[in-house]
ROZA-171839 format. One record per residue (C-alpha): x, y, z; residue in three letters; chain; residue number from 1. Coordinates in nm, 4 decimals. Example, Ala and Ser with C-alpha at 12.3 -4.5 7.8 and 13.67 -1.06 7.14 Angstrom:
(node (1.2300; -0.4500; 0.7800); 'ala'; 'A'; 1);
(node (1.3670; -0.1060; 0.7140); 'ser'; 'A'; 2);
***
This chain:
(node (3.3850; -7.6562; -0.5671); 'met'; 'A'; 1);
(node (3.1965; -7.7859; -0.2705); 'ser'; 'A'; 2);
(node (2.8015; -7.8021; -0.2412); 'arg'; 'A'; 3);
(node (2.6386; -7.7001; 0.0953); 'leu'; 'A'; 4);
(node (2.2742; -7.8047; 0.1293); 'ile'; 'A'; 5);
(node (2.0901; -7.5834; 0.3990); 'val'; 'A'; 6);
(node (1.7477; -7.6697; 0.5102); 'gly'; 'A'; 7);
(node (1.4646; -7.7468; 0.5406); 'pro'; 'A'; 8);
(node (1.3658; -7.3894; 0.6238); 'phe'; 'A'; 9);
(node (1.0235; -7.3669; 0.7855); 'asn'; 'A'; 10);
(node (0.8135; -7.0396; 0.8437); 'arg'; 'A'; 11);
(node (0.7127; -7.0574; 0.4953); 'val'; 'A'; 12);
(node (0.4151; -7.2418; 0.2961); 'glu'; 'A'; 13);
(node (0.6006; -7.5647; 0.2768); 'gly'; 'A'; 14);
(node (0.9656; -7.6361; 0.3438); 'asp'; 'A'; 15);
(node (1.2491; -7.4931; 0.1347); 'leu'; 'A'; 16);
(node (1.5762; -7.6260; 0.0672); 'glu'; 'A'; 17);
(node (1.8876; -7.3908; -0.0478); 'val'; 'A'; 18);
(node (2.1700; -7.5518; -0.2412); 'arg'; 'A'; 19);
(node (2.4722; -7.3673; -0.2619); 'leu'; 'A'; 20);
(node (2.7834; -7.4223; -0.4689); 'asp'; 'A'; 21);
(node (3.1162; -7.2806; -0.3173); 'leu'; 'A'; 22);
(node (3.4629; -7.2090; -0.4625); 'ala'; 'A'; 23);
(node (3.7363; -7.0152; -0.2844); 'asp'; 'A'; 24);
(node (3.5294; -6.9146; 0.0007); 'gly'; 'A'; 25);
(node (3.2273; -6.7653; -0.2287); 'arg'; 'A'; 26);
(node (2.9048; -6.8523; -0.3451); 'val'; 'A'; 27);
(node (2.9072; -6.9440; -0.7093); 'arg'; 'A'; 28);
(node (2.5561; -7.0286; -0.7437); 'ser'; 'A'; 29);
(node (2.2434; -7.0860; -0.5416); 'ala'; 'A'; 30);
(node (1.9400; -7.2629; -0.5919); 'glu'; 'A'; 31);
(node (1.6155; -7.2638; -0.3909); 'val'; 'A'; 32);
(node (1.3565; -7.5438; -0.4030); 'ser'; 'A'; 33);
(node (1.0534; -7.6636; -0.2563); 'ala'; 'A'; 34);
(node (1.0753; -8.0218; -0.1925); 'pro'; 'A'; 35);
(node (0.7317; -8.0819; -0.0144); 'met'; 'A'; 36);
(node (0.4963; -8.2056; -0.3096); 'tyr'; 'A'; 37);
(node (0.1449; -8.0353; -0.2723); 'arg'; 'A'; 38);
(node (0.0027; -8.1397; -0.6078); 'gly'; 'A'; 39);
(node (-0.2134; -7.8653; -0.7044); 'phe'; 'A'; 40);
(node (-0.1309; -7.8859; -1.0682); 'glu'; 'A'; 41);
(node (-0.2710; -8.2220; -1.0793); 'gln'; 'A'; 42);
(node (-0.5969; -8.1054; -0.8727); 'ile'; 'A'; 43);
(node (-0.6580; -7.8489; -1.1654); 'leu'; 'A'; 44);
(node (-0.6144; -8.1041; -1.4454); 'val'; 'A'; 45);
(node (-0.9529; -8.1644; -1.6385); 'gly'; 'A'; 46);
(node (-1.1355; -7.8866; -1.4335); 'arg'; 'A'; 47);
(node (-1.3115; -7.5775; -1.5873); 'pro'; 'A'; 48);
(node (-1.0566; -7.2987; -1.5883); 'ala'; 'A'; 49);
(node (-1.2466; -7.0883; -1.3530); 'his'; 'A'; 50);
(node (-1.2274; -7.3210; -1.0848); 'asp'; 'A'; 51);
(node (-0.8622; -7.2318; -1.0542); 'ala'; 'A'; 52);
(node (-0.9682; -6.9168; -0.8814); 'leu'; 'A'; 53);
(node (-1.1373; -7.1197; -0.6089); 'val'; 'A'; 54);
(node (-0.8570; -7.3832; -0.5776); 'ile'; 'A'; 55);
(node (-0.5289; -7.1934; -0.6095); 'val'; 'A'; 56);
(node (-0.5870; -6.9428; -0.3253); 'pro'; 'A'; 57);
(node (-0.5910; -7.2576; -0.0895); 'arg'; 'A'; 58);
(node (-0.2337; -7.3176; -0.1690); 'ile'; 'A'; 59);
(node (-0.1776; -7.0823; 0.1299); 'cys'; 'A'; 60);
(node (-0.3741; -6.9394; 0.3916); 'gly'; 'A'; 61);
(node (-0.1606; -6.6371; 0.4425); 'ile'; 'A'; 62);
(node (-0.0965; -6.5070; 0.0899); 'cys'; 'A'; 63);
(node (-0.4234; -6.6356; -0.0743); 'ser'; 'A'; 64);
(node (-0.4443; -6.2987; -0.2575); 'val'; 'A'; 65);
(node (-0.1112; -6.3623; -0.4154); 'ser'; 'A'; 66);
(node (-0.2117; -6.6884; -0.5259); 'gln'; 'A'; 67);
(node (-0.5626; -6.5653; -0.6643); 'ser'; 'A'; 68);
(node (-0.3934; -6.2557; -0.8668); 'val'; 'A'; 69);
(node (-0.1318; -6.5288; -1.0293); 'ala'; 'A'; 70);
(node (-0.4219; -6.7452; -1.1263); 'ala'; 'A'; 71);
(node (-0.6323; -6.4696; -1.2366); 'ala'; 'A'; 72);
(node (-0.3475; -6.3347; -1.4558); 'gln'; 'A'; 73);
(node (-0.2791; -6.6730; -1.6070); 'ala'; 'A'; 74);
(node (-0.6434; -6.6945; -1.7015); 'leu'; 'A'; 75);
(node (-0.6337; -6.3612; -1.8423); 'ala'; 'A'; 76);
(node (-0.3443; -6.4166; -2.0690); 'asp'; 'A'; 77);
(node (-0.5069; -6.7300; -2.1686); 'leu'; 'A'; 78);
(node (-0.8308; -6.5646; -2.2701); 'ala'; 'A'; 79);
(node (-0.6783; -6.2503; -2.4073); 'gly'; 'A'; 80);
(node (-0.8699; -6.0104; -2.1762); 'val'; 'A'; 81);
(node (-0.7379; -5.7395; -1.9857); 'ala'; 'A'; 82);
(node (-0.8946; -5.5590; -1.6890); 'pro'; 'A'; 83);
(node (-0.9960; -5.1970; -1.6961); 'pro'; 'A'; 84);
(node (-0.7700; -4.9389; -1.5132); 'pro'; 'A'; 85);
(node (-0.9994; -4.9427; -1.1883); 'asn'; 'A'; 86);
(node (-0.9973; -5.3102; -1.1825); 'gly'; 'A'; 87);
(node (-0.6212; -5.3323; -1.1972); 'arg'; 'A'; 88);
(node (-0.5694; -5.0831; -0.9392); 'leu'; 'A'; 89);
(node (-0.8358; -5.2367; -0.6919); 'ala'; 'A'; 90);
(node (-0.6698; -5.5664; -0.7607); 'thr'; 'A'; 91);
(node (-0.3205; -5.3985; -0.6838); 'asn'; 'A'; 92);
(node (-0.4631; -5.2379; -0.3639); 'leu'; 'A'; 93);
(node (-0.5697; -5.5799; -0.2308); 'met'; 'A'; 94);
(node (-0.2446; -5.7368; -0.3269); 'leu'; 'A'; 95);
(node (-0.0663; -5.4505; -0.1677); 'ala'; 'A'; 96);
(node (-0.2850; -5.4777; 0.1646); 'cys'; 'A'; 97);
(node (-0.2044; -5.8467; 0.1963); 'glu'; 'A'; 98);
(node (0.1738; -5.7870; 0.1230); 'asn'; 'A'; 99);
(node (0.2105; -5.5384; 0.3980); 'leu'; 'A'; 100);
(node (0.0097; -5.7567; 0.6369); 'ala'; 'A'; 101);
(node (0.2405; -6.0403; 0.5425); 'asp'; 'A'; 102);
(node (0.5589; -5.8438; 0.6375); 'his'; 'A'; 103);
(node (0.4116; -5.8046; 0.9784); 'leu'; 'A'; 104);
(node (0.3193; -6.1575; 1.0076); 'thr'; 'A'; 105);
(node (0.6544; -6.2881; 0.8896); 'his'; 'A'; 106);
(node (0.8552; -6.0443; 1.0825); 'phe'; 'A'; 107);
(node (0.6681; -6.0217; 1.4229); 'tyr'; 'A'; 108);
(node (0.4607; -6.3383; 1.4557); 'leu'; 'A'; 109);
(node (0.6762; -6.6022; 1.2806); 'phe'; 'A'; 110);
(node (1.0448; -6.5022; 1.3102); 'phe'; 'A'; 111);
(node (1.1059; -6.2899; 1.5866); 'leu'; 'A'; 112);
(node (0.9217; -6.4855; 1.8476); 'pro'; 'A'; 113);
(node (1.1750; -6.7696; 1.8033); 'asp'; 'A'; 114);
(node (1.4487; -6.5424; 1.9710); 'phe'; 'A'; 115);
(node (1.2469; -6.5347; 2.2953); 'thr'; 'A'; 116);
(node (1.2700; -6.9107; 2.3772); 'arg'; 'A'; 117);
(node (1.4404; -7.0116; 2.6841); 'glu'; 'A'; 118);
(node (1.7455; -7.1492; 2.4775); 'val'; 'A'; 119);
(node (1.8512; -6.8049; 2.4378); 'tyr'; 'A'; 120);
(node (1.8123; -6.6941; 2.7853); 'ala'; 'A'; 121);
(node (2.2072; -6.6517; 2.8323); 'thr'; 'A'; 122);
(node (2.2277; -6.3917; 2.5444); 'arg'; 'A'; 123);
(node (2.2988; -6.0263; 2.6358); 'pro'; 'A'; 124);
(node (1.9824; -5.9119; 2.3872); 'trp'; 'A'; 125);
(node (1.7366; -6.1986; 2.5322); 'tyr'; 'A'; 126);
(node (1.5633; -5.9543; 2.7896); 'ala'; 'A'; 127);
(node (1.5113; -5.6951; 2.5149); 'glu'; 'A'; 128);
(node (1.3975; -5.9501; 2.2648); 'ala'; 'A'; 129);
(node (1.1475; -6.0887; 2.5077); 'arg'; 'A'; 130);
(node (1.0103; -5.7528; 2.6090); 'arg'; 'A'; 131);
(node (0.9372; -5.6722; 2.2375); 'arg'; 'A'; 132);
(node (0.8723; -5.9902; 2.0545); 'phe'; 'A'; 133);
(node (0.7325; -6.2650; 2.3084); 'ala'; 'A'; 134);
(node (0.4156; -6.4208; 2.1899); 'ala'; 'A'; 135);
(node (0.1238; -6.4562; 2.4283); 'leu'; 'A'; 136);
(node (0.3381; -6.4025; 2.7242); 'ser'; 'A'; 137);
(node (0.1303; -6.4270; 3.0600); 'pro'; 'A'; 138);
(node (0.3742; -6.1512; 3.2157); 'asp'; 'A'; 139);
(node (0.2879; -5.8890; 2.9590); 'gly'; 'A'; 140);
(node (0.6032; -5.9073; 2.7682); 'ala'; 'A'; 141);
(node (0.5704; -5.8723; 2.3848); 'gly'; 'A'; 142);
(node (0.4847; -5.5059; 2.3162); 'asp'; 'A'; 143);
(node (0.5737; -5.5007; 1.9532); 'his'; 'A'; 144);
(node (0.4107; -5.8241; 1.9055); 'his'; 'A'; 145);
(node (0.0912; -5.7256; 2.0181); 'arg'; 'A'; 146);
(node (0.1182; -5.3795; 1.8277); 'gln'; 'A'; 147);
(node (0.2024; -5.5651; 1.5173); 'ala'; 'A'; 148);
(node (-0.0985; -5.7976; 1.5530); 'thr'; 'A'; 149);
(node (-0.3317; -5.4924; 1.5883); 'ala'; 'A'; 150);
(node (-0.1798; -5.3338; 1.2737); 'ala'; 'A'; 151);
(node (-0.2030; -5.6553; 1.0800); 'arg'; 'A'; 152);
(node (-0.5726; -5.6536; 1.1638); 'gln'; 'A'; 153);
(node (-0.6128; -5.3062; 1.0208); 'arg'; 'A'; 154);
(node (-0.4463; -5.4251; 0.6852); 'trp'; 'A'; 155);
(node (-0.7059; -5.6904; 0.6873); 'phe'; 'A'; 156);
(node (-1.0110; -5.4555; 0.7405); 'thr'; 'A'; 157);
(node (-0.8987; -5.2710; 0.4491); 'leu'; 'A'; 158);
(node (-0.8403; -5.5955; 0.2337); 'leu'; 'A'; 159);
(node (-1.1778; -5.7444; 0.3603); 'gly'; 'A'; 160);
(node (-1.3751; -5.4244; 0.2368); 'thr'; 'A'; 161);
(node (-1.2143; -5.4240; -0.0960); 'leu'; 'A'; 162);
(node (-1.2399; -5.8037; -0.1690); 'gly'; 'A'; 163);
(node (-1.5250; -5.9099; 0.0479); 'gly'; 'A'; 164);
(node (-1.3341; -6.1229; 0.2963); 'lys'; 'A'; 165);
(node (-0.9880; -6.2424; 0.3651); 'trp'; 'A'; 166);
(node (-0.8434; -6.5089; 0.3376); 'pro'; 'A'; 167);
(node (-0.9325; -6.6660; -0.0034); 'his'; 'A'; 168);
(node (-1.1011; -6.3425; -0.1241); 'thr'; 'A'; 169);
(node (-1.3204; -6.4432; -0.4247); 'gly'; 'A'; 170);
(node (-1.3571; -6.1305; -0.6101); 'ser'; 'A'; 171);
(node (-1.0420; -6.1280; -0.8059); 'ile'; 'A'; 172);
(node (-1.1134; -6.2260; -1.1475); 'glu'; 'A'; 173);
(node (-0.9250; -6.2272; -1.4932); 'pro'; 'A'; 174);
(node (-1.0965; -5.9218; -1.5778); 'gly'; 'A'; 175);
(node (-1.0473; -5.7391; -1.2655); 'gly'; 'A'; 176);
(node (-1.2349; -5.7106; -0.9516); 'ser'; 'A'; 177);
(node (-1.5918; -5.8532; -0.9149); 'ala'; 'A'; 178);
(node (-1.6769; -5.6634; -0.6011); 'arg'; 'A'; 179);
(node (-1.8350; -5.3131; -0.6243); 'ala'; 'A'; 180);
(node (-1.7651; -5.0751; -0.3511); 'ile'; 'A'; 181);
(node (-2.0836; -4.9177; -0.2367); 'asp'; 'A'; 182);
(node (-2.1190; -4.5438; -0.1017); 'ala'; 'A'; 183);
(node (-2.0888; -4.6327; 0.2865); 'ala'; 'A'; 184);
(node (-1.8026; -4.8732; 0.2194); 'glu'; 'A'; 185);
(node (-1.6100; -4.6026; 0.0434); 'arg'; 'A'; 186);
(node (-1.6542; -4.3623; 0.3202); 'leu'; 'A'; 187);
(node (-1.5513; -4.6327; 0.5902); 'arg'; 'A'; 188);
(node (-1.2082; -4.6906; 0.3559); 'leu'; 'A'; 189);
(node (-1.1714; -4.3194; 0.3296); 'leu'; 'A'; 190);
(node (-1.1848; -4.2787; 0.6770); 'ala'; 'A'; 191);
(node (-0.8952; -4.5007; 0.7590); 'lys'; 'A'; 192);
(node (-0.6580; -4.3446; 0.5139); 'val'; 'A'; 193);
(node (-0.5358; -3.9817; 0.5094); 'pro'; 'A'; 194);
(node (-0.7433; -3.7492; 0.2837); 'thr'; 'A'; 195);
(node (-0.5646; -3.6001; -0.0088); 'pro'; 'A'; 196);
(node (-0.4207; -3.2609; 0.0902); 'gly'; 'A'; 197);
(node (-0.4313; -3.3563; 0.4594); 'thr'; 'A'; 198);
(node (-0.1944; -3.4899; 0.6990); 'arg'; 'A'; 199);
(node (-0.2579; -3.7312; 0.9980); 'arg'; 'A'; 200);
(node (-0.0863; -3.6765; 1.3305); 'arg'; 'A'; 201);
(node (0.2243; -3.8796; 1.3339); 'gly'; 'A'; 202);
(node (0.2287; -3.9424; 0.9600); 'trp'; 'A'; 203);
(node (0.5243; -3.8152; 0.7480); 'pro'; 'A'; 204);
(node (0.4452; -3.5158; 0.5322); 'ala'; 'A'; 205);
(node (0.5784; -3.7025; 0.2275); 'arg'; 'A'; 206);
(node (0.2491; -3.9442; 0.2573); 'trp'; 'A'; 207);
(node (0.0146; -3.6422; 0.1945); 'ser'; 'A'; 208);
(node (-0.0365; -3.5104; -0.1582); 'arg'; 'A'; 209);
(node (-0.2829; -3.2590; -0.2957); 'pro'; 'A'; 210);
(node (-0.5845; -3.4455; -0.4589); 'ala'; 'A'; 211);
(node (-0.5947; -3.4221; -0.8306); 'pro'; 'A'; 212);
(node (-0.9057; -3.2830; -1.0119); 'ser'; 'A'; 213);
(node (-1.1441; -3.5294; -1.1461); 'pro'; 'A'; 214);
(node (-1.0708; -3.3752; -1.4980); 'ala'; 'A'; 215);
(node (-0.7136; -3.4940; -1.4652); 'ser'; 'A'; 216);
(node (-0.7628; -3.8518; -1.3378); 'ser'; 'A'; 217);
(node (-0.6912; -4.1296; -1.5870); 'pro'; 'A'; 218);
(node (-0.9902; -4.3321; -1.4385); 'met'; 'A'; 219);
(node (-1.2062; -4.2438; -1.7073); 'gly'; 'A'; 220);
(node (-1.4028; -4.5810; -1.6682); 'ser'; 'A'; 221);
(node (-1.5896; -4.6674; -1.3403); 'arg'; 'A'; 222);
(node (-1.5828; -5.0379; -1.4409); 'ser'; 'A'; 223);
(node (-1.3844; -5.2781; -1.2295); 'cys'; 'A'; 224);
(node (-1.4147; -5.5885; -1.4399); 'ala'; 'A'; 225);
(node (-1.3790; -5.7079; -1.7926); 'thr'; 'A'; 226);
(node (-1.6307; -5.9597; -1.9068); 'pro'; 'A'; 227);
(node (-1.4954; -6.3007; -1.8862); 'trp'; 'A'; 228);
(node (-1.5472; -6.4739; -2.2403); 'pro'; 'A'; 229);
(node (-1.8658; -6.6314; -2.2693); 'gly'; 'A'; 230);
(node (-1.9974; -6.5305; -1.9263); 'ser'; 'A'; 231);
(node (-2.2332; -6.2411; -1.8321); 'ala'; 'A'; 232);
(node (-2.0681; -5.9088; -1.7385); 'ala'; 'A'; 233);
(node (-2.0511; -5.8624; -1.3540); 'arg'; 'A'; 234);
(node (-2.2454; -5.5605; -1.1811); 'ser'; 'A'; 235);
(node (-1.9643; -5.3130; -1.1372); 'thr'; 'A'; 236);
(node (-2.1370; -4.9595; -1.1836); 'arg'; 'A'; 237);
(node (-2.0744; -4.8455; -0.8344); 'ala'; 'A'; 238);
(node (-1.7145; -4.9511; -0.8413); 'cys'; 'A'; 239);
(node (-1.4656; -4.6957; -0.7295); 'trp'; 'A'; 240);
(node (-1.6834; -4.3836; -0.7718); 'arg'; 'A'; 241);
(node (-1.4297; -4.0926; -0.7322); 'gly'; 'A'; 242);
(node (-1.1230; -4.3051; -0.7704); 'trp'; 'A'; 243);
(node (-0.9279; -3.9722; -0.8246); 'trp'; 'A'; 244);
(node (-0.9417; -3.9033; -0.4338); 'ser'; 'A'; 245);
(node (-0.7668; -4.2299; -0.3708); 'trp'; 'A'; 246);
(node (-0.4779; -4.1645; -0.6043); 'arg'; 'A'; 247);
(node (-0.3770; -3.8606; -0.4243); 'gly'; 'A'; 248);
(node (-0.2900; -4.0712; -0.1307); 'trp'; 'A'; 249);
(node (-0.1731; -4.4245; -0.2822); 'cys'; 'A'; 250);
(node (0.0372; -4.3433; -0.5648); 'arg'; 'A'; 251);
***
């Protein structure tokens, strides 16, 4: 058996190293490690537990919501609290918006532009790759790169409305979401997605669903946050009124 060490891989938050154990031309085991020491574990030692919600998202400026959710869930497990259904769904929506934007970030902004460098100019696919994926090209190349950047911005607009801002969204708490959505914001959000029972031009029919009746909605509570032990409950009375109208689109 032989060992192959591949890396460091960049285009991630800190370098990654892959160790492969090979036998008879097959991979018998694979391990991925992050050799770059960041030290966030030591930064948190001795601090109030709630500080993690401010410090941990700074692990990554691209996937800060993922870090926030991980920290909030760890604190929720520690405190024995669970978010109400609306809080869980609001958090999941924010996480989904960032996840979808991150797919565009990695594929179109981090990875594919590498293939438009001059070192690949002799490859048969180079001209097409450059037409689609060149970044900040003075000759107008990079059609898909520009489209992906615009689409990424739209996801972050949704995320910013849901969570208040991006990156380092501060509304995610162990008990759910601390940010209420007011009536005007709800209208702006609904204007950006298909209304249940309708279909936007160019969107597949399977993305359109009939709106369930309010009576059939499991969203019986309007609260988006469970109080953190020892602290006052946050104001969430306006949070996700009429949530049933969202579920018809996003489920």
